[in-house]
N, C-alpha and C positions, 0 to 999 in steps of 0.2 A: 555184738554187744560186749563191752568190757566189764567184768566184775572187779570191784576193789579188792586189791590183794595187799593186806596189812603186812608188813616185814615180819612182825611177830608171828603172825599165822603161818606164813611160809616157812619161818625158821622152825616152828613147831612141827609142822607137816613133814618136813625135810629129816627132822631130827627121828620123828616117830616111825618114819618109812625106810630110812636110808641108814641111821646110825644105830638106833636100839636093837634093832633084830638083827644086826650085823655079827660077824664072829670077832669083832674087835674086842680087845681086852676091856675090863672095866676101867682101868687107868685112861686108856684111850678114850673112851667114851667120856669120861670125866673132862679130858682135855678139850672135847668137842662142846661140852656144856659151858666151859670157860670162854671159849672163843664165841660161843653164842651170846653170852652175857656182854662181851665187848661190842658185839654187833648191836645188840639191843640199846647199849649205852649211847650210841651214836644215831641209831635209826629208830628206836622204839616209837610205836604207834603210827608210823609214817606209811602211807600207801606208796607202793612201788612206783606208781605212775608219777608221784611228786618228787621222786630221787632223781635229780638230773646229774650227769656226769661231773659236772662242776661242783655240785654239793658233795658228792661222793669223794672227789679228790680232796676237798677241803677238809671233810671229816678225817680222812685217812692221814692228811698232813699233820692234823692235830694229833692222831694216834702215833704217829711217827715220831713226835717229838720225844716220847718217852719209852719207844719199844724200838728194838732191833729189827731189821730189814727182814730176817726169817719170820720173825712173829707176825709183821705186818703182811707179809705174802701168804702165810697160813690163812688168816683172817679174810684176806681177800679171795684166796681160793675157795672157801666155804661160801662166801657170797656167790661167787660165779657158779658153784655146783647147786646153790638153791635155785638161781635163775634157770639154770639148764633143767632142773627138776621140774619147775613150774611149766616152762616151755613144752617139754615132753608130755605133759599133761594137756597140751592145747591152750594154756592160759596165755593171755596177751600180756606179756612182760617184756618190756624194753631192757635190754642190757645196758644198764647205767655204769658198768664197769668198763664200757670201751674207752681206750686211751688212758686208763690209770697207769700212774707212774708212782714209784716209792721213792719219797725223799726222806730217808730215816736219817737221824742225826747220831744214832748209836751204831755200833759194828753190828754185824750179822747176827750174833747170838747174845 
């Protein structure tokens, strides 16, 4: 049986269990919150099952229009870690980041 896993819920669980209790500085935790806002801007309310690799690529292509490659890589890395977190809990989450490439129009930073 597959449970619906909304990206918002996955992000909140990952943040609550992996970021907030960590020894990261408050400034770094705040950066993670900002990256989370970016993820929600493109995927809010979506079931992870409905996010296909092609849609993920399309959304990140839009993000990359106004962001540097490093920034896009950081946001993608968080999504990958969220997926791994859910999978480690035994949840059936397809890795929709497979095959993702960054096509940023801006320099690395």
